[in-house]
C-alpha positions in Angstrom: 109.0 19.8 57.1 108.7 18.4 52.9 110.6 15.8 52.2 112.2 16.4 48.8 111.8 12.9 46.7 115.2 12.7 45.7 115.3 12.3 50.0 112.3 9.4 50.2 113.6 7.2 47.6 118.1 7.2 49.3 116.3 6.6 52.1 114.6 3.8 51.4 117.7 2.7 49.8 119.3 3.3 53.8 116.6 3.3 55.9 117.9 6.1 58.8 121.9 6.0 58.1 123.0 10.1 58.2 122.6 11.7 54.6 125.1 13.8 53.7 123.4 17.1 52.4 124.0 20.7 50.6 121.2 22.9 52.0 121.3 26.7 52.0 119.9 30.1 54.5 118.3 32.9 52.6 119.1 36.2 54.6 116.1 38.7 52.7 116.7 42.0 53.3 114.7 44.8 52.3 114.6 48.6 53.1 116.5 47.8 55.9 114.7 44.7 57.3 115.0 41.0 57.6 112.5 38.1 56.2 112.5 35.3 59.3 109.7 32.6 58.5 108.0 30.6 61.6 108.8 27.3 61.2 105.8 24.4 61.6 108.3 21.8 63.3 109.4 23.1 65.4 108.1 26.9 66.3 111.8 29.0 66.2 112.6 31.6 63.7 114.8 31.3 61.1 115.9 33.1 57.7 114.4 31.0 54.8 115.8 27.3 54.5 116.2 24.3 52.2 118.2 21.7 50.4 119.6 22.0 46.9 118.0 19.2 44.3 120.4 17.5 42.5 122.3 19.3 40.0 120.3 22.6 41.1 122.6 26.3 41.4 123.0 27.2 44.9 122.4 30.6 44.5 118.6 29.2 42.6 118.1 26.8 44.9 117.5 30.1 48.0 116.4 31.9 45.5 112.9 28.9 45.0 113.1 27.8 48.7 112.4 31.9 49.4 109.7 31.7 46.6 108.0 28.2 48.4 108.7 29.0 52.0 107.7 32.9 51.9 105.8 33.6 48.6 108.4 36.4 48.0 111.0 36.7 45.0 114.0 37.0 45.6 117.7 37.0 44.0 120.9 36.5 45.7 123.7 39.6 46.1 126.5 37.0 47.1 127.5 33.7 48.9 128.8 34.8 52.4 129.2 32.2 54.3 129.8 28.4 53.5 130.3 26.4 56.7 129.3 22.7 58.0 126.5 22.4 60.7 126.7 20.0 63.3 124.8 16.2 62.6 121.4 16.1 63.8 118.4 13.1 64.1 115.0 13.6 63.2 111.8 13.2 65.1 111.5 10.1 62.7 114.6 8.5 63.6 116.4 10.4 59.9 119.8 11.6 60.8 121.9 13.8 58.2 124.7 16.9 58.1 124.0 19.8 56.1 127.1 22.0 54.4 125.3 25.3 54.2 125.8 27.9 52.1 124.0 31.1 52.9 123.2 33.7 50.5 122.3 37.4 51.2 119.6 38.2 49.0 117.4 41.2 48.1 114.2 41.6 47.8 112.1 41.5 43.9 108.6 41.4 44.9 105.7 39.6 47.2 104.3 40.3 50.1 105.5 37.6 52.6 103.1 34.7 53.9 103.6 31.2 54.8 103.9 29.8 51.2 104.0 25.9 51.2 103.0 24.6 55.3 106.5 25.1 55.8 106.2 27.2 58.3 103.2 29.2 60.1 104.5 32.8 59.9 106.9 34.6 57.1 106.9 38.4 58.4 109.4 41.6 57.9 111.6 43.0 60.9 113.1 45.7 61.5 117.2 44.7 61.9 117.1 45.5 66.2 114.0 44.0 66.8 114.1 40.0 65.2 112.2 38.1 66.5 113.8 35.1 69.5 116.5 32.9 66.9 119.1 30.6 67.8 122.9 31.7 67.7 123.4 29.4 64.4 121.4 31.7 62.5 122.5 35.1 64.3 126.0 33.6 62.8 124.3 33.3 59.8 122.5 36.6 59.2 125.9 38.0 60.8 127.7 36.4 58.0 125.4 38.0 55.6 125.1 41.3 56.2 128.8 41.6 56.8 130.6 43.1 53.9 133.5 40.3 54.4 132.7 36.7 53.2 133.5 34.1 55.7 134.3 30.4 54.3 133.9 28.3 58.3 137.4 28.6 58.8 139.9 30.6 60.4 143.7 31.2 59.0 
């Protein structure tokens, strides 16, 4: 996974300490199918995800990540879920925790392919035939496809 330059710069100062970062999950739907990518680092199937650059609008970040990772042009239809992911550690020792903004995205153009090396595959899947994916991603997909907006807390 490519590490954004601003994170490389921060890591030079703080080492492996936990970074609080904002990220996006882009759930792209087209004609009853979902865009999924197979990550090159873990082999897991996921919707497109990525880190929001400093000063970048989150919906723009989601569209940028879809184009960079899967070669597909998509636009955000709505913010579907805002939640905090559990702390994580990367193989190199870096630690991070993410505020994840899940967007329901609409396909505009393009045929998916693994565009930037972060993924080994990028494909459309029928809603009832998604590849195996984690419960966390199942929740994100469910929120994106629902008509409700969820905030990550129960009233």
